[in-house]
ZAZA-323553 format. One record per residue (C-alpha): x, y, z. Coordinates in nm, 4 decimals, padded with zeros to 6 digits, always signed. Layout:
N
+----------+----------+----------+
|        x |        y |        z |
+----------+----------+----------+
|        X |        Y |        Z |
...
+----------+----------+----------+
//
This chain:
342
+----------+----------+----------+
|        x |        y |        z |
+----------+----------+----------+
| +00.0000 | +00.0000 | +00.0000 |
| +00.2810 | +00.2348 | +00.0947 |
| +00.4616 | +00.1496 | -00.2294 |
| +00.1458 | +00.2273 | -00.4231 |
| +00.1129 | +00.5642 | -00.2486 |
| +00.4753 | +00.6480 | -00.3211 |
| +00.4259 | +00.5489 | -00.6829 |
| +00.1197 | +00.7722 | -00.7119 |
| +00.3063 | +01.0657 | -00.5553 |
| +00.5966 | +01.0161 | -00.7950 |
| +00.3541 | +00.9912 | -01.0829 |
| +00.1826 | +01.3164 | -00.9852 |
| +00.5189 | +01.4882 | -00.9381 |
| +00.6408 | +01.3726 | -01.2794 |
| +00.3164 | +01.4868 | -01.4401 |
| +00.3548 | +01.8321 | -01.2843 |
| +00.7179 | +01.8524 | -01.3967 |
| +00.6280 | +01.7446 | -01.7508 |
| +00.3488 | +02.0049 | -01.7646 |
| +00.5813 | +02.2784 | -01.6395 |
| +00.8460 | +02.1845 | -01.8958 |
| +00.5813 | +02.1819 | -02.1694 |
| +00.4598 | +02.5279 | -02.0673 |
| +00.8154 | +02.6649 | -02.0584 |
| +00.8948 | +02.5145 | -02.3984 |
| +00.5696 | +02.6487 | -02.5442 |
| +00.6225 | +03.0024 | -02.4206 |
| +00.9908 | +03.0001 | -02.5158 |
| +00.8999 | +02.8850 | -02.8648 |
| +00.6175 | +03.1387 | -02.8831 |
| +00.8519 | +03.4189 | -02.7742 |
| +01.1116 | +03.3219 | -03.0341 |
| +00.8493 | +03.2924 | -03.3087 |
| +00.6962 | +03.6296 | -03.2213 |
| +01.0309 | +03.8074 | -03.2269 |
| +01.1709 | +03.6412 | -03.5393 |
| +00.8559 | +03.7140 | -03.7390 |
| +00.7802 | +04.0548 | -03.5874 |
| +00.4496 | +03.9487 | -03.4373 |
| +00.2597 | +04.0969 | -03.1407 |
| +00.5153 | +04.3671 | -03.0682 |
| +00.4079 | +04.7259 | -03.0103 |
| +00.4918 | +04.9029 | -03.3355 |
| +00.7746 | +05.1532 | -03.3027 |
| +01.0161 | +05.3082 | -03.5516 |
| +01.3759 | +05.3034 | -03.4339 |
| +01.6689 | +05.4875 | -03.5894 |
| +01.9977 | +05.3051 | -03.5741 |
| +02.3447 | +05.3869 | -03.6981 |
| +02.5607 | +05.1144 | -03.8501 |
| +02.9300 | +05.2111 | -03.8124 |
| +03.1710 | +05.1535 | -04.1005 |
| +03.3102 | +04.7992 | -04.1113 |
| +03.0354 | +04.6505 | -03.8930 |
| +02.9866 | +04.2764 | -03.9237 |
| +02.6676 | +04.0875 | -03.8537 |
| +02.7718 | +04.0237 | -03.4908 |
| +02.8068 | +04.3941 | -03.4080 |
| +02.4891 | +04.4744 | -03.6045 |
| +02.2981 | +04.2145 | -03.4015 |
| +02.4337 | +04.3680 | -03.0811 |
| +02.3192 | +04.7164 | -03.1908 |
| +01.9706 | +04.5869 | -03.2723 |
| +01.9478 | +04.4063 | -02.9384 |
| +02.0622 | +04.7132 | -02.7447 |
| +01.7950 | +04.9240 | -02.9157 |
| +01.5256 | +04.6706 | -02.8267 |
| +01.4564 | +04.5702 | -03.1881 |
| +01.5514 | +04.2027 | -03.1564 |
| +01.5770 | +03.9682 | -02.8566 |
| +01.7701 | +03.6716 | -02.9931 |
| +02.1044 | +03.7740 | -03.1417 |
| +02.2195 | +03.4182 | -03.2082 |
| +01.9103 | +03.3376 | -03.4146 |
| +01.9450 | +03.6708 | -03.5969 |
| +02.3033 | +03.5814 | -03.6932 |
| +02.1966 | +03.2330 | -03.8097 |
| +01.9312 | +03.3828 | -04.0381 |
| +02.1821 | +03.6352 | -04.1713 |
| +02.4316 | +03.3583 | -04.2545 |
| +02.1806 | +03.2055 | -04.4960 |
| +02.2845 | +03.4819 | -04.7342 |
| +02.6504 | +03.5463 | -04.6607 |
| +02.6919 | +03.7605 | -04.9753 |
| +02.4666 | +04.0341 | -04.8320 |
| +02.6241 | +04.3780 | -04.7892 |
| +02.4911 | +04.5902 | -04.5035 |
| +02.5070 | +04.9642 | -04.5595 |
| +02.6845 | +05.1811 | -04.3035 |
| +02.4992 | +05.4909 | -04.1861 |
| +02.1508 | +05.5691 | -04.0517 |
| +01.8554 | +05.3357 | -04.1043 |
| +01.4917 | +05.3205 | -03.9904 |
| +01.3724 | +04.9823 | -03.8675 |
| +01.0459 | +04.8908 | -03.7004 |
| +00.9885 | +04.6630 | -03.4018 |
| +00.7174 | +04.4813 | -03.6009 |
| +00.9625 | +04.3816 | -03.8735 |
| +01.0699 | +04.0186 | -03.9049 |
| +01.4408 | +03.9413 | -03.8810 |
| +01.4475 | +03.8874 | -04.2588 |
| +01.2825 | +04.2251 | -04.3222 |
| +01.5332 | +04.3965 | -04.0922 |
| +01.8232 | +04.2399 | -04.2815 |
| +01.6720 | +04.3532 | -04.6119 |
| +01.6221 | +04.7062 | -04.4788 |
| +01.9869 | +04.7284 | -04.3704 |
| +02.0968 | +04.6450 | -04.7264 |
| +01.9128 | +04.9510 | -04.8602 |
| +02.0866 | +05.2899 | -04.9007 |
| +02.1143 | +05.4739 | -04.5655 |
| +01.9125 | +05.7815 | -04.4785 |
| +02.0688 | +06.1108 | -04.5813 |
| +02.1119 | +06.3991 | -04.3381 |
| +01.9041 | +06.5997 | -04.5861 |
| +01.6072 | +06.3955 | -04.4647 |
| +01.6589 | +06.5158 | -04.1083 |
| +01.4113 | +06.7578 | -03.9491 |
| +01.4968 | +06.9340 | -03.6234 |
| +01.1920 | +06.9770 | -03.4031 |
| +01.2300 | +07.2034 | -03.0992 |
| +00.9537 | +07.1956 | -02.8383 |
| +00.9810 | +07.5059 | -02.6152 |
| +00.9173 | +07.4788 | -02.2420 |
| +00.5572 | +07.5681 | -02.1596 |
| +00.4130 | +07.4589 | -02.4942 |
| +00.0691 | +07.3003 | -02.4791 |
| -00.0132 | +06.9761 | -02.6606 |
| -00.2131 | +07.1673 | -02.9207 |
| +00.0846 | +07.3955 | -02.9861 |
| +00.3148 | +07.0955 | -03.0252 |
| +00.0667 | +06.9508 | -03.2763 |
| +00.0664 | +07.2798 | -03.4681 |
| +00.4478 | +07.2808 | -03.4766 |
| +00.4597 | +06.9193 | -03.5968 |
| +00.2279 | +07.0138 | -03.8841 |
| +00.4258 | +07.3297 | -03.9594 |
| +00.7445 | +07.1246 | -03.9891 |
| +00.5745 | +06.8886 | -04.2340 |
| +00.6107 | +06.5865 | -04.0069 |
| +00.2395 | +06.5040 | -03.9762 |
| -00.0982 | +06.6734 | -03.9690 |
| -00.2223 | +06.8311 | -03.6496 |
| -00.5204 | +06.5950 | -03.6393 |
| -00.3055 | +06.2840 | -03.6881 |
| -00.0710 | +06.3911 | -03.4087 |
| -00.3505 | +06.4641 | -03.1598 |
| -00.5301 | +06.1387 | -03.2422 |
| -00.2167 | +05.9330 | -03.1828 |
| -00.1454 | +06.1217 | -02.8594 |
| -00.4906 | +06.0276 | -02.7281 |
| -00.5345 | +05.6796 | -02.8755 |
| -00.1839 | +05.5428 | -02.9358 |
| -00.0373 | +05.2695 | -02.7151 |
| +00.2915 | +05.3608 | -02.5502 |
| +00.4780 | +05.1238 | -02.3229 |
| +00.5654 | +05.3457 | -02.0261 |
| +00.4669 | +05.2646 | -01.6694 |
| +00.4094 | +05.6304 | -01.5830 |
| +00.1225 | +05.6524 | -01.8326 |
| -00.0818 | +05.3698 | -01.6795 |
| -00.2264 | +05.5800 | -01.3990 |
| -00.3465 | +05.8599 | -01.6246 |
| -00.7255 | +05.8363 | -01.6464 |
| -00.7822 | +06.1333 | -01.8785 |
| -00.9172 | +06.0355 | -02.2200 |
| -00.8631 | +06.3720 | -02.3869 |
| -00.5193 | +06.5350 | -02.3951 |
| -00.3927 | +06.2463 | -02.1814 |
| -00.0302 | +06.3180 | -02.2767 |
| -00.0487 | +06.6881 | -02.1928 |
| +00.2589 | +06.7700 | -01.9831 |
| +00.4371 | +06.4444 | -02.0679 |
| +00.5800 | +06.5375 | -02.4095 |
| +00.9106 | +06.6688 | -02.2847 |
| +01.0306 | +07.0043 | -02.4201 |
| +01.3600 | +06.9492 | -02.6053 |
| +01.5095 | +06.9397 | -02.9546 |
| +01.4431 | +06.6192 | -03.1464 |
| +01.5836 | +06.4820 | -03.4699 |
| +01.2994 | +06.3551 | -03.6865 |
| +01.3476 | +06.1853 | -04.0209 |
| +01.1109 | +06.2374 | -04.3123 |
| +00.8673 | +05.9485 | -04.3183 |
| +00.8990 | +05.8750 | -03.9477 |
| +00.5678 | +05.7637 | -03.7991 |
| +00.3731 | +05.9909 | -03.5647 |
| +00.3874 | +05.7147 | -03.3067 |
| +00.7665 | +05.7182 | -03.3195 |
| +00.7801 | +06.0991 | -03.2872 |
| +00.5626 | +06.0941 | -02.9741 |
| +00.7560 | +05.7985 | -02.8368 |
| +01.0784 | +06.0004 | -02.8575 |
| +00.9215 | +06.2757 | -02.6450 |
| +00.7916 | +06.0271 | -02.3898 |
| +01.1298 | +05.8555 | -02.3767 |
| +01.2963 | +06.1902 | -02.3057 |
| +01.0431 | +06.2514 | -02.0269 |
| +01.1198 | +05.9070 | -01.8848 |
| +01.4953 | +05.9693 | -01.8943 |
| +01.4737 | +06.3202 | -01.7453 |
| +01.1766 | +06.3396 | -01.5088 |
| +01.1383 | +05.9870 | -01.3704 |
| +01.4833 | +05.9821 | -01.2032 |
| +01.4156 | +06.3245 | -01.0453 |
| +01.0789 | +06.2068 | -00.9192 |
| +01.2148 | +05.8776 | -00.7836 |
| +01.5088 | +06.0410 | -00.6073 |
| +01.2886 | +06.3033 | -00.4388 |
| +01.1008 | +06.0509 | -00.2251 |
| +00.7882 | +06.2667 | -00.2488 |
| +00.4540 | +06.1207 | -00.1440 |
| +00.2802 | +06.3131 | -00.4230 |
| +00.1912 | +06.1228 | -00.7371 |
| +00.3887 | +06.1835 | -01.0540 |
| +00.0809 | +06.3357 | -01.2147 |
| +00.0443 | +06.5828 | -00.9265 |
| +00.4069 | +06.6888 | -00.9702 |
| +00.3688 | +06.7280 | -01.3478 |
| +00.0497 | +06.9305 | -01.3023 |
| +00.2153 | +07.1621 | -01.0477 |
| +00.5287 | +07.1909 | -01.2618 |
| +00.3182 | +07.2867 | -01.5641 |
| +00.1542 | +07.5698 | -01.3677 |
| +00.4927 | +07.6878 | -01.2419 |
| +00.6234 | +07.6778 | -01.5992 |
| +00.3483 | +07.9096 | -01.7146 |
| +00.3427 | +08.1411 | -01.4118 |
| +00.7110 | +08.1956 | -01.3267 |
| +00.8761 | +08.4920 | -01.4939 |
| +01.2318 | +08.3568 | -01.4586 |
| +01.4319 | +08.0642 | -01.3241 |
| +01.5101 | +08.2272 | -00.9899 |
| +01.1453 | +08.2437 | -00.8839 |
| +01.0188 | +07.9034 | -00.9986 |
| +01.0525 | +07.7388 | -00.6561 |
| +00.8946 | +08.0470 | -00.4944 |
| +00.5957 | +08.0303 | -00.7284 |
| +00.5575 | +07.6618 | -00.6428 |
| +00.5603 | +07.7510 | -00.2712 |
| +00.2710 | +07.9940 | -00.3217 |
| +00.0487 | +07.7285 | -00.4782 |
| +00.1416 | +07.4627 | -00.2224 |
| +00.0742 | +07.7129 | +00.0576 |
| -00.2665 | +07.7944 | -00.0876 |
| -00.3532 | +07.4238 | -00.1039 |
| -00.2552 | +07.3841 | +00.2621 |
| -00.4756 | +07.6819 | +00.3523 |
| -00.7688 | +07.5270 | +00.1595 |
| -00.7667 | +07.8229 | -00.0806 |
| -00.8186 | +07.8086 | -00.4549 |
| -00.4989 | +07.8323 | -00.6586 |
| -00.6500 | +08.1145 | -00.8656 |
| -00.3926 | +08.0632 | -01.1402 |
| -00.4492 | +08.2757 | -01.4494 |
| -00.2555 | +08.0187 | -01.6537 |
| -00.5173 | +07.7505 | -01.5892 |
| -00.7930 | +07.9762 | -01.7229 |
| -00.5796 | +08.0686 | -02.0244 |
| -00.5513 | +07.6946 | -02.0903 |
| -00.9321 | +07.6705 | -02.1023 |
| -00.9560 | +07.9724 | -02.3304 |
| -00.6761 | +07.8424 | -02.5555 |
| -00.5528 | +08.1984 | -02.5515 |
| -00.2791 | +08.3737 | -02.3550 |
| -00.4870 | +08.6748 | -02.2536 |
| -00.2836 | +08.9283 | -02.0543 |
| -00.5859 | +09.0272 | -01.8453 |
| -00.8719 | +08.7907 | -01.7661 |
| -01.2291 | +08.9200 | -01.7499 |
| -01.4747 | +08.8438 | -01.4697 |
| -01.6578 | +08.6067 | -01.7030 |
| -01.3319 | +08.4276 | -01.7877 |
| -01.2592 | +08.3320 | -01.4258 |
| -01.6147 | +08.2040 | -01.3844 |
| -01.5978 | +07.9495 | -01.6678 |
| -01.7103 | +07.6091 | -01.5429 |
| -01.4220 | +07.3703 | -01.6001 |
| -01.2166 | +07.1219 | -01.4025 |
| -00.9180 | +07.3304 | -01.5092 |
| -01.0532 | +07.6546 | -01.3619 |
| -00.8601 | +07.6996 | -01.0374 |
| -01.0523 | +08.0163 | -00.9561 |
| -01.3669 | +07.8210 | -00.8758 |
| -01.2292 | +07.4724 | -00.7945 |
| -00.9878 | +07.4071 | -00.5099 |
| -00.6769 | +07.1968 | -00.5463 |
| -00.4914 | +07.1110 | -00.8635 |
| -00.6661 | +07.1208 | -01.2016 |
| -00.7703 | +06.8019 | -01.3776 |
| -00.4407 | +06.7688 | -01.5612 |
| -00.1247 | +06.9508 | -01.6689 |
| -00.1673 | +07.2716 | -01.8684 |
| +00.1642 | +07.2603 | -02.0597 |
| +00.4910 | +07.0721 | -02.0975 |
| +00.7125 | +07.1694 | -01.8041 |
| +01.0890 | +07.1762 | -01.8349 |
| +01.3348 | +07.0176 | -01.5937 |
| +01.3706 | +07.3317 | -01.3782 |
| +00.9966 | +07.3576 | -01.3212 |
| +00.9780 | +06.9884 | -01.2302 |
| +01.2556 | +07.0386 | -00.9752 |
| +01.0712 | +07.3411 | -00.8343 |
| +00.7533 | +07.1375 | -00.7961 |
| +00.9511 | +06.8690 | -00.6139 |
| +01.1513 | +07.1125 | -00.3999 |
| +00.9531 | +07.4343 | -00.3446 |
| +01.0962 | +07.7179 | -00.1367 |
| +00.9986 | +07.7305 | +00.2272 |
| +00.7918 | +08.0514 | +00.2353 |
| +00.4688 | +08.1899 | +00.3735 |
| +00.3742 | +08.3621 | +00.0478 |
| +00.0142 | +08.3225 | -00.0662 |
| +00.0001 | +08.5770 | -00.3495 |
| +00.2024 | +08.7132 | -00.6382 |
| +00.1427 | +08.9573 | -00.9214 |
| +00.3498 | +09.0275 | -01.2297 |
| +00.4990 | +09.3725 | -01.2853 |
| +00.5801 | +09.2840 | -01.6450 |
| +00.9318 | +09.1544 | -01.5848 |
| +00.9029 | +08.9573 | -01.2616 |
| +00.6512 | +08.8479 | -00.9997 |
| +00.6058 | +09.0411 | -00.6766 |
| +00.5212 | +08.8172 | -00.3809 |
| +00.3189 | +08.8853 | -00.0668 |
| +00.1843 | +08.7050 | +00.2402 |
| -00.1419 | +08.8872 | +00.3080 |
| -00.4278 | +08.9956 | +00.0873 |
| -00.3699 | +09.3570 | +00.1940 |
| -00.0071 | +09.3442 | +00.0805 |
| -00.1106 | +09.1815 | -00.2448 |
| -00.3753 | +09.4427 | -00.3260 |
| -00.1261 | +09.7160 | -00.2447 |
| +00.1204 | +09.5622 | -00.4905 |
| -00.1533 | +09.5344 | -00.7527 |
| -00.2488 | +09.9023 | -00.7175 |
| +00.1148 | +10.0137 | -00.7284 |
| +00.1874 | +09.8122 | -01.0426 |
| -00.1335 | +09.9256 | -01.2153 |
| -00.0478 | +10.2881 | -01.1426 |
| +00.2978 | +10.2422 | -01.2855 |
| +00.4721 | +10.2841 | -00.9490 |
+----------+----------+----------+
//
């Protein structure tokens, strides 16, 4: 009886082991198949540079480093089936959905010329709509195509998973910088470059800060600071004003948030402007607006993470800088003095 029990236990154990091995083999084979034939990957254009004199081993290493292929040994085996192939040095566009064979064929084509390069500079404080306009102006893609991809496209970044906004979901996350775009590059790839730059620049700052605020809260605050600060020296002070107002259960009353609703940078807001019903109107709703109002630069992000320690609750622009105050009386006095030209 005991022998029978032991036999049954061994039999069950062997069955489990066989099943586990089968599952591992299946998924390993599936992973190899998917990568070799360019299946089920998120589509992404990648620009690579093949140095002069590169052999298939170094090319495979470049492709692996850029996340285009996973299995360098298999890639080399496929390449050896046509040993007479000549791979062109220079810049090439490859796509993550390409099969290994298609990648090898692409690398045998003439490289991309520098004449096909477009420099796209996104200024700090630009809104998503302004970025879309600039992309169209540069002849990269239409405004509508860019905005549609920004809202509907799938991008593999952890920091995007907690964003619940359906419209303008990438507002604030397209990092302001200068990008090299090649003619014919997909809109998805262009946006991915901006998100990658955000990931490389902002995520380390956020992680190192140890803040308890969510990333979205920091980006929202940084976007307001970006639009409200007159110069670098006062960014952290501007951030302190808005954080202080939140602590005091006051509205932020940021003109920049209303300008975002209006889609216009009005110098002076009317009474009707500040009464517009919107989740972005910080004159009538307390706390942060629904989402970012622009793309903040690195300095504004740092200011949102490390605001000055002040008691300021107000500021007003004199045309060149902001004048800060603690009390409403001081603030109104500053307003009257500036309006009178004093």
